[in-house]
C-alpha positions in Angstrom: 89.1 -36.8 54.3 90.0 -37.8 50.6 87.7 -39.3 48.9 88.3 -43.4 48.4 88.7 -43.8 44.6 86.4 -45.6 42.4 87.2 -49.2 42.0 85.5 -52.1 39.9 86.5 -54.7 41.6 85.1 -53.2 44.8 82.1 -51.0 44.3 80.8 -51.2 48.0 83.4 -48.6 48.6 82.3 -45.6 46.9 78.5 -45.9 46.6 76.4 -42.3 45.1 73.5 -41.8 47.5 70.6 -43.4 45.3 72.8 -46.9 45.6 72.9 -47.0 49.5 69.7 -45.8 49.4 68.6 -48.7 47.2 70.6 -51.1 48.5 68.4 -50.9 51.9 65.5 -50.8 50.3 63.1 -53.9 51.0 60.6 -54.7 48.9 59.7 -54.7 45.2 62.4 -52.4 43.1 62.5 -51.2 40.1 65.5 -49.0 38.7 65.9 -46.9 35.2 69.1 -46.5 34.7 71.0 -45.5 31.9 74.1 -46.9 31.5 76.5 -47.5 33.2 75.7 -45.6 36.0 75.9 -48.5 38.6 72.9 -50.2 38.5 74.3 -53.5 38.2 77.4 -52.7 41.2 73.7 -51.8 43.3 72.0 -55.1 42.5 75.0 -57.7 43.2 75.9 -55.4 46.7 72.2 -55.8 48.0 71.4 -59.5 46.9 75.2 -60.6 48.8 74.0 -58.1 51.8 70.8 -59.8 51.9 72.4 -63.1 51.8 74.0 -62.4 54.4 72.5 -60.6 57.2 69.2 -63.1 56.8 69.3 -67.1 56.9 68.0 -69.3 54.5 67.4 -66.2 51.5 67.0 -68.2 48.2 67.8 -65.5 45.8 67.8 -65.5 42.1 69.6 -63.6 40.1 67.9 -63.9 36.3 69.4 -61.7 32.6 68.3 -63.2 29.3 71.7 -64.8 28.0 73.3 -66.7 31.0 76.5 -64.2 30.1 74.6 -61.1 31.7 73.2 -63.7 34.6 76.7 -64.0 35.2 78.4 -60.8 35.6 75.8 -60.1 38.1 76.7 -63.2 40.1 79.9 -62.7 39.9 79.9 -59.2 41.5 77.5 -60.3 44.2 80.8 -63.6 44.9 83.0 -60.2 44.9 81.6 -58.5 47.2 80.9 -61.4 49.4 84.4 -62.3 49.1 85.6 -59.3 50.7 83.4 -58.5 52.8 81.8 -61.5 54.4 84.5 -64.0 52.9 83.6 -66.6 56.6 80.6 -66.7 55.4 80.9 -68.9 52.2 81.5 -72.6 51.7 84.7 -72.5 49.5 85.0 -76.4 50.1 83.6 -79.3 49.6 80.4 -80.1 47.2 79.0 -77.0 47.8 81.4 -74.1 47.3 80.8 -71.6 44.6 80.3 -72.8 40.8 79.1 -70.8 38.3 75.6 -70.9 39.0 75.5 -71.5 42.7 76.8 -69.6 46.0 76.1 -71.7 49.0 76.4 -70.0 52.8 77.0 -71.1 56.3 73.6 -69.9 57.6 71.5 -71.7 54.8 71.5 -68.9 52.5 71.3 -70.0 48.6 72.3 -67.7 46.0 71.7 -69.0 42.1 72.4 -67.7 38.4 70.2 -68.6 35.5 69.3 -67.4 31.8 66.0 -67.4 31.2 65.7 -67.3 27.1 62.9 -65.7 25.7 59.9 -67.9 27.3 61.5 -68.4 31.1 60.4 -72.0 30.5 63.4 -72.8 32.1 62.9 -71.2 35.6 59.7 -72.4 36.7 59.1 -74.9 39.7 61.9 -73.6 42.2 60.7 -71.1 45.4 62.2 -68.1 46.1 62.5 -65.2 48.5 64.4 -62.8 46.4 64.8 -62.1 42.6 67.0 -60.3 40.7 66.6 -59.2 36.8 68.9 -57.8 35.3 68.4 -55.9 31.7 64.8 -56.5 32.4 63.6 -54.4 29.5 63.9 -56.5 26.0 62.2 -59.6 28.1 59.4 -61.2 27.1 55.8 -60.6 29.3 56.3 -64.3 29.4 59.3 -64.1 31.5 58.1 -62.8 34.2 54.2 -64.8 34.2 56.6 -68.2 34.6 58.8 -66.1 37.4 57.0 -63.2 39.2 54.7 -67.3 40.8 58.2 -67.8 42.5 58.3 -65.1 44.8 54.3 -66.1 45.6 54.7 -68.5 49.3 57.6 -66.1 50.6 55.9 -63.3 49.6 59.5 -62.7 48.4 60.8 -59.0 46.9 61.3 -58.6 42.6 64.0 -55.9 41.9 63.9 -55.5 38.0 66.5 -53.2 36.4 67.8 -52.3 33.0 68.4 -49.1 30.4 64.8 -48.7 29.2 64.6 -50.2 25.3 60.7 -48.2 24.5 57.5 -49.0 26.4 56.2 -52.0 23.7 57.4 -54.3 22.5 56.7 -55.7 18.6 53.3 -56.4 18.7 51.7 -53.3 20.5 51.8 -54.1 23.7 53.3 -52.6 26.9 56.1 -54.7 28.2 56.3 -55.9 31.5 59.2 -53.3 32.7 57.2 -50.8 31.5 54.4 -51.6 33.3 56.8 -52.2 36.7 57.0 -47.7 36.2 53.7 -47.8 36.5 53.3 -50.3 39.7 52.2 -48.4 43.0 54.1 -51.7 44.5 57.6 -50.9 43.2 60.1 -49.1 44.5 61.3 -46.4 42.1 65.1 -45.5 41.2 65.7 -43.2 38.4 69.3 -42.8 37.6 70.9 -40.1 35.2 74.4 -41.4 33.4 74.3 -37.8 33.7 74.6 -37.8 37.5 77.0 -40.4 37.9 80.2 -39.0 38.8 82.2 -41.9 37.0 81.6 -40.4 33.8 83.3 -37.8 32.2 81.6 -34.7 30.3 83.9 -35.4 27.6 82.5 -38.7 27.2 79.5 -37.7 27.3 79.9 -35.3 25.4 81.6 -37.7 22.7 78.9 -40.2 22.8 75.9 -37.4 22.4 77.2 -36.1 19.2 77.8 -39.8 18.3 74.1 -40.8 18.6 70.5 -38.9 17.3 68.9 -37.1 20.6 66.3 -39.4 21.1 68.7 -42.6 21.1 71.1 -40.5 23.7 68.0 -39.4 25.4 66.8 -43.2 25.7 70.6 -45.1 26.6 72.0 -42.6 29.2 69.1 -39.9 30.0 67.1 -43.5 30.8 63.6 -41.8 29.1 61.0 -43.9 28.0 60.2 -42.9 24.9 57.8 -43.9 21.9 59.6 -43.1 19.6 61.7 -46.2 19.3 60.2 -49.7 18.3 61.5 -52.9 19.1 62.1 -54.6 15.1 61.7 -58.1 15.7 59.5 -60.3 17.8 60.1 -62.6 20.4 57.4 -65.3 17.8 60.0 -64.2 15.3 63.2 -65.7 16.9 61.7 -68.3 17.9 61.0 -69.7 14.7 64.0 -68.4 12.9 67.2 -68.7 15.6 66.5 -73.1 15.9 69.7 -74.4 13.9 72.8 -76.2 15.2 76.5 -75.4 14.7 77.6 -77.9 12.1 79.8 -80.9 13.3 81.6 -80.6 9.8 81.9 -77.8 7.3 80.6 -79.5 4.5 82.2 -79.1 1.2 80.5 -77.7 -2.4 78.7 -75.0 -0.4 79.0 -71.1 -1.0 80.0 -69.6 1.9 80.1 -65.8 3.1 81.9 -63.4 5.7 80.2 -61.3 7.1 82.7 -58.7 9.1 82.1 -56.2 12.1 85.1 -54.7 12.6 86.3 -54.2 16.6 89.9 -53.5 17.6 90.3 -53.4 21.6 87.2 -52.6 23.8 84.6 -53.7 20.5 84.6 -57.0 20.1 85.4 -58.0 15.7 82.9 -60.0 14.9 82.9 -63.1 12.0 79.3 -64.2 10.9 79.5 -67.1 8.6 76.0 -68.3 6.5 75.6 -70.8 3.8 73.8 -68.6 1.2 73.8 -72.1 -1.8 70.4 -72.2 -1.8 69.0 -67.8 -2.0 66.0 -69.4 -0.6 67.1 -70.7 2.5 70.1 -68.8 3.0 71.3 -70.6 6.6 74.0 -68.8 9.6 76.4 -71.9 10.3 78.6 -69.9 13.0 78.4 -66.7 14.8 81.9 -65.6 16.1 83.5 -62.7 18.0 87.0 -61.8 19.7 88.0 -58.7 21.5 91.1 -57.3 22.3 92.9 -58.6 19.0 95.3 -57.0 16.8 94.0 -56.0 13.5 96.7 -58.2 12.1 95.7 -61.1 14.0 92.4 -60.8 13.1 92.5 -60.9 10.1 94.5 -64.2 10.1 91.3 -65.5 11.5 89.8 -64.7 8.3 92.5 -65.8 6.5 91.7 -68.9 8.5 88.3 -68.8 8.3 88.7 -68.6 4.4 90.9 -71.8 4.3 88.0 -73.8 5.9 85.2 -72.6 4.0 86.4 -71.0 0.9 84.4 -68.4 0.8 82.5 -66.5 -2.2 82.9 -62.9 -0.4 83.7 -61.4 2.4 81.6 -58.4 3.3 83.8 -56.1 5.7 82.9 -53.0 7.5 85.7 -50.9 6.2 85.0 -47.7 8.2 87.9 -46.3 10.4 90.3 -49.6 11.4 88.0 -51.9 8.5 89.6 -50.4 5.5 93.2 -51.1 7.3 91.5 -55.5 7.3 90.4 -55.3 3.8 94.2 -53.5 2.7 95.8 -56.6 5.0 93.2 -59.2 2.7 94.3 -58.1 -0.5 97.7 -58.8 0.4 96.8 -62.7 0.9 96.4 -64.4 -3.0 93.7 -66.2 -1.6 91.0 -63.4 0.0 91.9 -60.7 -2.3 89.2 -61.0 -4.7 86.8 -62.0 -2.5 86.8 -58.6 -0.1 83.7 -56.3 -0.3 83.7 -52.6 1.4 80.6 -51.9 2.5 81.4 -48.7 4.8 78.6 -47.2 6.4 80.1 -43.7 6.8 80.5 -42.4 3.5 77.4 -44.8 2.5 78.6 -45.8 -0.8 79.1 -49.9 -1.6 83.1 -50.1 -2.8 84.2 -54.0 -4.0 88.0 -54.7 -5.1 89.0 -51.0 -4.8 86.3 -49.9 -7.1 83.2 -47.5 -6.0 79.7 -48.6 -7.5 77.5 -46.7 -9.4 74.2 -47.4 -6.0 74.9 -45.9 -2.5 74.7 -48.6 0.1 73.0 -46.8 3.5 73.0 -49.4 7.2 69.4 -49.2 6.5 69.8 -51.0 3.5 71.4 -53.9 4.5 68.8 -54.1 7.8 65.7 -53.8 5.4 67.4 -56.7 3.1 68.1 -58.7 6.6 64.8 -58.2 8.2 62.5 -59.2 4.4 64.3 -62.4 4.5 63.8 -63.5 8.1 59.9 -62.3 8.3 60.0 -64.3 4.3 61.6 -67.4 5.9 63.9 -67.3 3.6 66.7 -67.1 6.5 67.4 -69.5 9.3 70.1 -68.5 12.4 71.9 -70.2 14.8 69.9 -70.5 18.7 72.6 -68.7 20.4 72.2 -66.6 23.3 73.7 -63.7 22.0 72.6 -63.7 19.2 69.3 -63.9 20.3 69.7 -61.1 23.0 71.1 -59.2 19.9 68.2 -59.6 17.9 65.6 -59.0 20.9 67.2 -55.5 21.6 67.5 -53.7 17.8 65.2 -51.4 17.8 64.5 -48.5 15.2 63.9 -45.2 14.7 61.7 -43.3 12.2 63.4 -39.8 11.6 60.8 -36.8 10.8 62.3 -37.2 7.2 61.3 -40.4 7.1 65.0 -42.2 7.2 65.4 -44.8 9.4 68.2 -45.8 12.0 68.9 -49.3 14.0 70.5 -49.4 16.8 70.8 -51.4 20.0 72.2 -53.6 22.3 75.0 -56.7 20.9 74.9 -55.0 17.5 78.3 -56.2 16.2 76.5 -59.3 16.0 74.1 -58.0 13.3 76.5 -55.3 11.9 78.3 -58.3 10.0 75.2 -60.7 9.9 73.6 -58.4 8.0 76.6 -58.1 5.5 77.2 -61.8 5.2 73.4 -62.2 4.1 73.6 -59.2 1.9 76.1 -61.0 0.0 74.4 -64.1 -1.2 71.9 -62.1 -3.1 73.0 -62.4 -7.0 70.5 -58.7 -8.4 69.7 -56.0 -7.3 68.8 -54.7 -3.6 66.0 -53.8 -4.1 64.6 -57.7 -4.6 64.3 -57.9 -0.8 63.1 -54.7 0.7 60.2 -54.2 2.0 
């Protein structure tokens, strides 16, 4: 018998044994999984199956951001339309939306973002709750979420790739606590056990990461060596700005870009550095699947609107092509500043400067400004998730290494913020 080839749009046709076990499990479940090992697919199928096979279920799918929650929710809708199409109310006021799927048996599936505190989710009663990417979530989110199951004696499924055991304040995270609770059935899944990962792919990832980062991201191991860098309290106090309705003239704007081409995002982060004691982010943009020349056109258009003082570009890899193209434009050529993490040199107008600029310097500068209240950021879901996911590895030789989810946003932002400073970087160090 020929094995069915894996189809990302029909994962229920090629389930791994652990996924089948999890989908059929009752009670609370804890999933600690390596990246792209099938946890979200399994949770979405379980939610759809439970809604279809039981009457009057109130199932909530939660994540830090709406985008993450909808990813799980959409997979559930795909499953229901393929396996239980006649159960879905497809017409009228109860037809599927981005937040609710209603079934003829009375069951409903809801999709919401919980954000930093979970305040927006307080109140509803649930029979089942699925929380995706739960590791970086604040403990107070679960203070809001768990009571939703009290009356129904419902089920809580928490799933994530690990992000250390403690939050910024040294307190154990709720996700880590669940790994020690006896009322959760545990599922531990390494990416190396996932048949959809090739050995060649994992080998490349292992070579690109430190041993510890690979152990966390792909082997799904809790590690005390990694520390979360930015606290929820700091995010609450600093990520508060609304996007400006107009582009104010006479201000000094800086652009920071992390270069991506096909699958990776190309990010454009803009800050107003007119007052170095009150730096404000004004825009967070990203594009995917865009050729490099088109990304350069985006930068040129943004410069026409903002008249940047500096454009700080990640010049590693394809980034050098971005810098070269921008230097062919009369309005941009003198604004381009290369910052290449790979070579660890600082380039401006094609000339190598004497000082060495390392990635950790960019982040130290950024974090110092945040800590000193000199930098305010946008109230943006993707940005806040990137801030919450930022982790630090301190190596035995004392060097620092920053990494995390959605790092493309921060890679652009730390460059834009670095551009604001006018003197030596040392003035912004811890």
